[in-house]
C-alpha positions in Angstrom: -6.9 -30.0 8.7 -8.2 -28.2 5.7 -10.7 -25.2 5.5 -13.5 -24.5 3.4 -13.8 -20.7 2.2 -15.9 -18.7 0.2 -15.5 -15.8 -2.3 -16.3 -12.5 -1.0 -19.3 -12.0 -2.8 -19.7 -14.8 -5.3 -21.0 -18.3 -4.5 -17.6 -20.0 -5.1 -15.8 -22.1 -2.8 -12.3 -23.3 -2.3 -10.5 -25.9 0.1 -7.3 -24.7 1.9 -5.7 -28.0 2.3 -3.4 -27.3 5.1 -2.1 -30.7 5.3 -0.6 -30.5 1.8 0.7 -27.1 2.4 4.4 -26.3 1.7 6.8 -23.4 2.4 7.1 -20.6 -0.3 10.6 -21.4 -1.6 9.3 -25.2 -2.0 7.4 -23.9 -5.0 10.4 -22.3 -6.8 10.8 -23.4 -10.3 14.3 -24.4 -11.6 15.4 -22.2 -14.6 15.0 -24.3 -17.8 17.6 -23.7 -20.8 15.3 -22.2 -23.6 15.7 -23.5 -26.9 17.0 -20.9 -29.5 14.8 -19.6 -32.3 13.9 -16.6 -34.2 12.2 -14.2 -32.0 9.3 -12.9 -34.3 8.4 -9.9 -31.6 12.1 -8.7 -31.8 13.0 -5.1 -33.5 14.1 -6.2 -37.1 11.4 -8.6 -37.4 8.3 -6.3 -37.6 7.5 -7.8 -41.0 6.8 -11.3 -39.5 3.9 -10.0 -37.6 0.9 -8.9 -38.9 0.4 -4.8 -39.7 1.0 -2.6 -36.7 -1.8 -1.1 -35.2 -0.3 1.0 -32.6 3.4 1.8 -31.6 5.1 3.9 -28.8 8.4 5.1 -29.7 11.2 6.6 -28.0 13.0 9.9 -28.3 15.2 8.3 -31.0 12.4 7.0 -33.1 12.9 3.0 -32.0 9.8 1.5 -30.6 9.1 0.6 -27.0 5.5 -0.9 -27.4 3.9 -2.3 -30.5 0.2 -3.6 -30.9 -0.7 -5.7 -33.7 -3.7 -8.2 -34.6 -2.9 -11.6 -33.4 -1.7 -13.8 -36.2 -3.9 -16.5 -35.1 -6.9 -14.7 -33.6 -10.0 -16.4 -31.5 -12.4 -13.6 -32.8 -12.6 -11.8 -36.1 -14.9 -9.1 -37.0 -17.7 -10.0 -39.3 -20.1 -7.6 -41.2 -23.0 -10.2 -40.8 -22.6 -10.9 -37.1 -26.0 -12.3 -35.3 -26.6 -14.6 -32.7 -28.9 -17.1 -34.0 -31.2 -19.8 -32.2 -32.6 -22.6 -34.6 -34.3 -24.2 -31.2 -34.1 -23.9 -27.6 -31.2 -26.0 -27.2 -28.8 -24.7 -30.1 -27.8 -21.0 -30.0 -24.8 -19.9 -32.0 -23.0 -16.9 -34.0 -19.6 -16.2 -35.3 -16.9 -15.8 -33.2 -17.1 -11.9 -33.5 -14.4 -9.4 -32.1 -10.7 -8.4 -32.1 -7.7 -10.4 -30.9 -4.6 -8.3 -30.4 -1.0 -8.4 -29.2 0.8 -6.0 -27.1 4.8 -6.6 -27.2 5.5 -4.6 -23.8 9.4 -4.3 -24.6 11.7 -4.4 -27.7 14.2 -6.6 -25.8 14.5 -9.9 -23.9 13.5 -8.8 -20.6 10.4 -9.8 -18.9 7.4 -7.8 -17.5 8.8 -8.2 -13.9 12.3 -6.9 -15.0 10.7 -3.3 -16.6 11.0 -0.2 -14.9 8.2 1.6 -13.3 7.7 4.4 -16.3 7.9 1.5 -18.7 5.3 -0.3 -17.3 2.9 2.9 -16.7 3.3 2.9 -20.8 1.9 -0.8 -20.7 -1.0 0.2 -18.6 -1.8 3.4 -20.5 -1.9 1.0 -24.0 -4.3 -1.3 -22.1 -6.4 1.8 -21.4 -6.2 3.0 -25.0 -7.0 -0.3 -26.8 -10.0 -0.6 -24.4 -11.3 2.9 -25.2 -10.8 2.4 -28.9 -12.0 -1.1 -29.2 -15.2 -0.5 -27.2 -16.3 2.0 -29.9 -16.7 -1.1 -32.7 -20.4 -2.1 -33.1 -21.5 -5.3 -30.9 -18.4 -5.2 -28.8 -19.5 -5.8 -25.2 -16.2 -6.4 -23.4 -12.5 -5.9 -24.2 -10.5 -8.8 -21.7 -7.1 -7.8 -21.3 -4.7 -10.7 -20.1 -1.1 -11.7 -19.7 0.2 -15.3 -19.9 3.7 -15.9 -18.5 5.4 -19.2 -19.0 4.2 -22.5 -20.9 2.2 -23.6 -18.1 0.4 -20.2 -18.4 -0.7 -20.7 -21.7 2.3 -18.8 -23.6 4.6 -20.5 -26.4 6.3 -17.1 -27.3 9.0 -16.2 -24.7 9.0 -12.5 -25.8 7.0 -10.7 -23.2 3.8 -9.6 -24.3 0.1 -9.0 -23.7 -3.2 -9.9 -25.3 -6.5 -8.3 -25.4 -9.7 -9.9 -27.0 -12.6 -7.3 -27.7 -15.6 -9.8 -28.0 -19.3 -9.6 -28.9 -20.0 -11.8 -25.6 -19.7 -9.9 -22.2 -16.9 -11.5 -20.1 -18.9 -13.9 -18.1 -16.6 -13.7 -14.8 -17.1 -9.9 -14.9 -20.9 -10.2 -15.4 -21.2 -12.5 -12.4 -19.5 -10.1 -10.3 -22.1 -7.2 -11.7 -24.8 -9.3 -10.9 -23.6 -10.0 -7.3 -22.8 -6.4 -6.7 -26.4 -5.7 -6.9 -27.1 -7.5 -3.9 -25.5 -5.0 -2.0 -26.3 -1.2 -1.3 -23.2 0.1 -1.7 -19.9 -1.1 -3.3 -18.7 -4.1 -1.1 -15.3 -4.1 -2.7 -14.6 -0.5 -1.2 -15.2 -2.2 2.3 -13.2 -5.3 1.2 -10.4 -3.4 0.3 -10.5 -1.2 3.7 -10.5 -4.5 5.6 -7.9 -6.3 3.7 -5.1 -3.6 3.5 -4.8 -4.2 7.2 -5.5 -7.9 7.3 -2.8 -10.7 7.6 -3.4 -11.3 3.9 -1.9 -7.8 3.2 0.7 -7.5 0.5 1.5 -4.0 -0.5 0.0 -0.6 -0.3 0.6 2.8 -1.4 -1.4 6.1 -1.8 -3.7 4.7 -4.4 -3.6 1.1 -4.6 -3.8 -2.0 -2.3 -2.5 -5.7 -3.0 -3.7 -8.7 -1.0 -4.0 -12.3 -1.1 -7.9 -13.1 -1.3 -9.2 -14.7 1.3 -10.7 -17.5 -0.6 -7.7 -17.6 -3.2 -8.6 -20.0 -6.2 -4.8 -20.3 -6.8 -1.5 -20.6 -4.6 0.0 -17.1 -4.5 -3.1 -15.4 -6.1 -3.0 -11.7 -5.6 -5.6 -9.1 -6.0 -4.7 -5.5 -6.6 -7.7 -2.8 -6.3 -7.6 1.1 -6.2 -8.3 2.0 -2.6 -11.0 4.8 -3.9 -14.0 3.7 -6.2 -12.2 3.7 -9.8 -14.0 1.9 -12.4 -11.7 1.9 -15.3 -8.1 2.3 -16.2 -9.0 5.7 -18.0 -10.2 7.3 -14.7 -6.4 7.0 -13.2 -4.6 10.3 -13.4 -1.0 10.2 -13.7 0.0 9.1 -10.0 -2.7 6.7 -10.2 -0.8 4.9 -13.1 2.4 5.2 -11.3 1.0 3.8 -8.2 -0.7 1.1 -10.0 2.9 0.2 -11.8 4.5 0.3 -8.4 2.2 -2.1 -6.8 2.3 -4.6 -9.9 5.7 -4.6 -10.2 6.4 -5.5 -6.4 4.2 -8.4 -6.9 5.7 -9.6 -9.9 9.2 -9.1 -8.6 8.2 -11.5 -5.8 7.1 -14.1 -8.3 10.5 -13.6 -10.2 12.1 -14.7 -6.8 10.1 -18.3 -7.6 10.4 -18.3 -11.2 6.8 -19.4 -11.7 4.5 -19.1 -14.5 1.7 -17.0 -14.3 -1.5 -15.2 -15.6 -2.9 -11.7 -14.9 -6.3 -10.1 -16.1 -7.9 -6.9 -15.6 -11.7 -6.6 -14.5 -12.9 -3.5 -15.1 -16.5 -2.2 -15.2 -18.5 -1.9 -18.5 -19.9 1.3 -19.3 -23.3 2.0 -17.4 -22.3 -0.5 -14.7 -20.6 0.3 -11.3 -18.0 -2.0 -10.6 -14.5 -1.4 -8.7 -11.6 -2.2 -11.1 -9.3 -4.7 -10.3 -6.4 -6.8 -11.4 -5.9 -10.4 -10.5 -2.5 -12.3 -10.8 -3.1 -16.1 -10.7 0.3 -17.9 -10.2 0.4 -21.2 -12.0 2.0 -23.9 -9.4 -0.4 -26.6 -9.1 -2.3 -28.5 -11.8 -6.1 -29.1 -11.4 -7.6 -32.3 -11.6 -10.7 -34.3 -11.4 -12.5 -33.0 -8.3 -12.1 -29.0 -9.4 -13.3 -29.9 -12.8 -16.3 -31.8 -11.8 -17.5 -29.6 -8.8 -15.7 -26.1 -9.5 -14.3 -26.1 -5.9 -10.7 -25.5 -6.1 -8.1 -27.2 -3.7 -5.0 -24.8 -2.7 -2.0 -25.8 -1.1 -0.9 -22.2 0.1 -3.0 -20.6 2.6 -3.4 -16.7 1.5 -2.3 -15.7 5.0 1.2 -17.4 4.2 1.4 -16.4 0.8 1.0 -12.7 1.9 3.9 -13.3 4.3 5.9 -14.3 1.2 5.1 -11.3 -0.6 6.0 -8.8 2.5 9.2 -10.7 2.7 8.5 -12.4 5.7 8.9 -16.1 4.5 
C-alpha cells in the first residue's frame, strides 16, 4: 500500500509507492564504456574554454580549480536590462545574469573521489563566487548546482559545477522564504533536531546533519543542513567547511556504489532574509511521467527510511 506525504513546510506532496519498492542495489547502474574525445576542461586545453575568471593553484603553480564563463550561457549581462509588460498577460525581459563553470579538479576523478580538503576548496569557491556575483546590479540570486551524468543533464564528463547569477529570484528559494513566514521561529532548526535522531538519519558530525527528507521527491534524496542556524556559506568557519565537506563526501561515496547520476543544489538565504542554508542531493534513478507533470505530485519507489539505511550501510 502506498502513502501520501507532504513536505515539511511547503504545500508539495509525494506518493511513496511501496508496491513498486526495490532494494537499494537494484538501482545500481552498470558502468558504460565512455566514448573517447577531447577533454576541453583538462590541463593544457585552457585556450579551449572562455577566458578564466579565477583559478586556485597548488604549491607548484598548477591549477586545482578553474572558473570561467559558460561557453553557451543561459543568461548574459545586459546594459539595458528591464522588465517590460505590454499588457497584463505578456511580461518579458532580457535573460539577464552570468553563467559560470567551476572545474573542480584538473584530473579525471569525479567529485566523490576528491579528498575532504579538495572539496573544502570547491565549497569555498562556491562561496567566493556567490559573494562576488551578488555585487552586480540587478542580481537577485546566485544558483549553485551540479549535474553528474547524462540523465542529470551534463554532456561533459570532466567533473564540474555551475552557477547562474540571475536577475530573477530562485523560485524554489522564494517559496521557502514565504513559507517560513508562517512560523514564529525557524522550522528547519527543529526539523534538523528531529531528523538527526529519526529513522531517516544518514550522517552527522559536529556542524552538519544529513537525512533523507520525510517527503522525498527523488529516490535516495538527501538534505544536508548545518545544525545551527547558518544562512550562507560565508558564515562557516574553517571547521564548518571541513564538516560540510565530510558529510557531502559520505553521501556521494554511497552514490558512487550505485554509480547513479545525480544533481545537487545549494539553497542559501538571500541577504535581508533569514533562511536556514541547506544542500539538496537528488539522484536521478527514475523517469518522471504524465502524472507527475500534470499534478506536480511525485511518485517515488524508495521509502526515505530505507534509503537512509542504505546511506548508513545497513542495506
